[in-house]
N, C-alpha and C positions, 0 to 999 in steps of 0.2 A: 617607389611612389612616383618618380618622374617617368618610368617606363610605363605604368600604368596610364599616367596623364597623356603620354605620347600616343599610346596605343587608343585611348578614347577619342582623342582628337582626330586621328586617322580615321576611325570608324565614322565620326560624325561626317567628315567630308565625304567618304566613301557613299555612305548611305543616303546623305542628303542629296547629291548630285542624282541618285538612281530615284528619287522621289519627284523630280522635277515635273514630271507629267501627271502627278496626282495632288493631292490636297498640299497647301503649303503651311505647315506647321508653324511657320514663323509669323505667319497673319495675325492681326489683332481681332480678339473675338473671345468667344463665340458670340453671335448676334442671332437670336431666336426669331426666324421669320414670322410677322405677326399672321393672325388669322385671315386677313384680307390679302396676304400675299405682297407681291413686288407689283410695280406699275411702271412700265416703260413708256412713259407719257412724253412725246416730242413737245407737248403744248406747254410744257413748264420750263422750256428752255428758249433761247433766242429763235426765231422761225428758222424753219428747216431751209430756206432761201439762202442761207449763209453756209449750207453743208455741201455735201457732193452732189455733183449730177444736175445742178439746177442752172446753169449757165448755157442758155438756149443757143449762144453763139457757137460753142463747143459740142453741145448736143442737142441738136434741133427736136429730137423726139422726148427729152426730158419734160416732166411735169414739175409746175412750180409748186406744187402740194405733195411731193414725193422725195424721198432720198434715193434717187437713181444711180445706176451704173457705177457700182463698187467694182475695183479690180482686186486682185489678191494682195494681201497684207494692208488694205485700207481698213480704218477702224473708226468708230464712233463712241462718244461717251454720253450716256444718258445721266443726267443729274437727279438725285434724290429720288432713287427708285423705291426707296423706305425710309423711313426715320424710326430708328429702333433704340428705346430708352434715350432718347435725345440725340443719339447719334445718326447724322444723314450718311446713307449709302449711295455710293454711285456705281455704275456698271459700265464697262467697255465691251462694246460688241466688235470682234476682228474677224473679217474674211480672211481666214488663214491660207485657203487655197481655193481654187475652181478650175473646173475641167468640163469641155463640151457645152458652155453656154454660149449664146450669141455672142459676138465679139462687137467691141466699140472702138473708136479711133481714139487712142490717148495720146495726144500730142503727135501724131504721124505713126503711131505703132498700135496695130490691131491687137486687142487682148479680149479674152473671155470676161464677161462682167455679169454681176448680179443685176437683173434689170430693176428691182426695188428692195431696198431693204426695209423700210418702212414708209408709213404714211405720215405725212406732217399735220393734216387736218382730218383727223378722224371724222367719221359721218355720224357717229353717237358716241356718248360717254361710256358705253358698255365697250367699244371698241379702242378707248383712248390707252388702255393699259397693254394692250397687245403689240408684239413685233409682227408686221403684217408682211410678209415676203411674197415677192413674185419672181418668177424666173422664166426663161425662155430656152429650151433645150434645142441646140442646133447642132447636135453632135452628128457626124456622119461615119465614125468609127467604132471600134470596140464591140462588145457583146450587145447586140439589139439597141444600139444607138444610145449607149447610157452616159448621162451627164451627170456631174454632181459638184457639191461644194460643201466646205467646212467651216463652221463658225465656232469661235471660242468667246466664251463670256466669261469676264473677270471683274470681281467685286473689290471695291476700294473704299475706304474711308473718305467722306464727301469732301472734294476739292484738294485731295492729296493723291500720291501715288502709292500709299500704304494699303497693301492687301488687307480685307476683311473676311473673316470667317462667319460664314452663315450656317445654320443649322434648322434642320427640318424643311428644306427647300423643296418646294413641287414645282415641276415644269411640264406643262402640257403642250404636245405637238399635235396640232388640229389638221385635218383635212388632208391625211395621207391616203390618196386614192389613185385609180387609173394608172397603174404601174410605176407609181412614186414609192419612195422609201425613206425611212428615217434610221440612223445607225448611231449607237451610242455605247459607251463602255464607262467604268468606273463610278456606276451608280450603285445605290443601296437595294432599291427594288423597282418594278415597273407593274403597271395596271392596265388592263385592256377590259373593254366592255364584255359582258356576258351575252351569249346567244349569237355570237357572230358565225356567218356562213364563210364558206370557202372563198368568196370573193372580197370578204372585209378584210380588215388589219390582222395579220398573222406575224407570229414571232419566230425567227429563224437564227440558228448558231451556224455551226458548220453542217450545212444541209442543202438540200437541192428544191428547187421551186419553178415555177413559170413565170416568166417576165417578157410581156410584149410578145406571148405566144410561142417562146423559146424556152428551152430548160436553162436555168441558170444554177451552178454550183458554188457554194461559198465555201472557203478552207481558211485555215490558219484565223479564225474569228477569236479563238481563246474566250476570254469573259465577256466581249462584245456581243451585241445583239443587234440584228436588223429587224424593222418591223416594215412589212411590204404589203401592198394591197391592190388588187386588180378591179374591184368594184368602184361604184359612183358615190362618194361620201355625201353628195347633195340628197341622196335617197335615205340613207341611214347615217346621219352625221355622227352620232357618239360612237359609232361603230369603226369610225375612222380616226379616233384618238388615241394616243398612249400617254399615260401620266408616269413620270418618272420622279422618284424620291431620292433626294441626296441627304443622308443624315448630317453630314458636314462638309462643305465646299468652300473652297475661295475662288476656284474657276473650273469651268467645265467645257466640254468641246463635243461636238456631234456633227454627222454628216447628213446632208439631206440631197436626194436625188431622184432622177426618174429615167425610165426606160422609154424610148421612142421621141421622136421630134415633137415639139410643140409647147405652148406655154402651161404654166400652173403655178399653184401658190400655196403657201403653208401659213399658219398663224401660230406663234409662240407665245404661250400664256404662263405666267408664274403663280397661278393659284390653284387650288384643289378642284378637281373636275368631279361632277355628279353624273354617272352614267344612267340615263333614261332607261336603258335595257335591263338594268339591274333591279331587281324586285326591292332591294334594300335603299335604292336611290343614291349611294354613294360609293359604289365599288363595282369592281368585275373580277375577271381572273388575272392573276397576276403572277409574278416570279421574282426570286432574288437570287438568280443564279449567277448573277455578275458580281464583280468584287465586292466584298461587304467593306465599309470604309472602318477606320480604326477606332472610331467612337462607339461603335456597336460590337467590337472585337475583344479579344483577350487582353489583358494588362501587359503581356509581352508585345502585342501589337501596339499599344498604347506606349510603351518604351521606344518602340522602332519608330514610332511617329515623331516622338519628341526628339530623339537622336538625329533622324533626318532632317529635322528642322534646323538645327545648327549649321549643318553644312549648307543647306539651301539658303540660309541667311547670307552666308559668304558668297555663295554663287549669285544671289540676287544683287548684292551690292556690287559685283563686279559688273552685272548687266546694266545697272544703274549708271555706272561709270562711263559705260559705251554710248549713253544718250538714247536709249530707247524711247521713242515719241509716240505719245497719243494723241490723237485729235478728237476735239469735241463737237458736239453739235452747235456750240456757240461759236465756233471758230469761222472766219471768213475764208 
């Protein structure tokens, strides 16, 4: 019996560490995302002027109604993105990496920065729940002046650092156009508008496509998928949207980028999207080619998830002891 217990404990540790980039089985939940989705509304927190990038002494180009100029590893916490069964859910958005974007002077050191993570004062109630991102591609190297950044979004029980597992989460990435792209992995399924032309949003794995007039080849994508468009999203807006569904998730990560210098924007929305180009009004063409989450898999997958969770608890406790810090929009 002791040998069996030692073997199981070893399996927990090994399997758990390998799950670090996927769902965290040790998170509290599950919490079913409500029909109206999640709202990343900066207005429910202390005004954004206490957040990043609003000190005009340091950043003369910053706007007092925006969260400007985040550099790699900067993060912001949105409070109460949803209340589910009486439980408040918070979300932390972290800029994990950034490359090729316009640089800003951070205390004497020039570093690539995200021009805007979000608006502090949305122009309409409909915009309030969005994450409204803008960027400035200043790349002078790489394949056709590619620039990109990676965002991580993690969910927590309100006011704590305890991870929360959400089920049936839908994320929409809007306004992918003009040689811009969105790349994602570890999802359950994706959905695109029907009736798309060649210049509209297209899905790619290991494949070759044209970006900024030059042939680009993706390799080693595995289960990840890239969605790239060359046309103008202002002309056919719903054909430049990808809807991603996560069956069960406590954190997610994705890459946004562009080919060719210049500014651009993306909107991130955590609600279901109705594609006008689809005759049914609620969907288009999609795929489930990427990794299916354990909640929709076999019983053996469920056991693997549970086993991995115990090891991840231990790994998570070690990280907590190292003092990993999150910054809130309410911080000065």
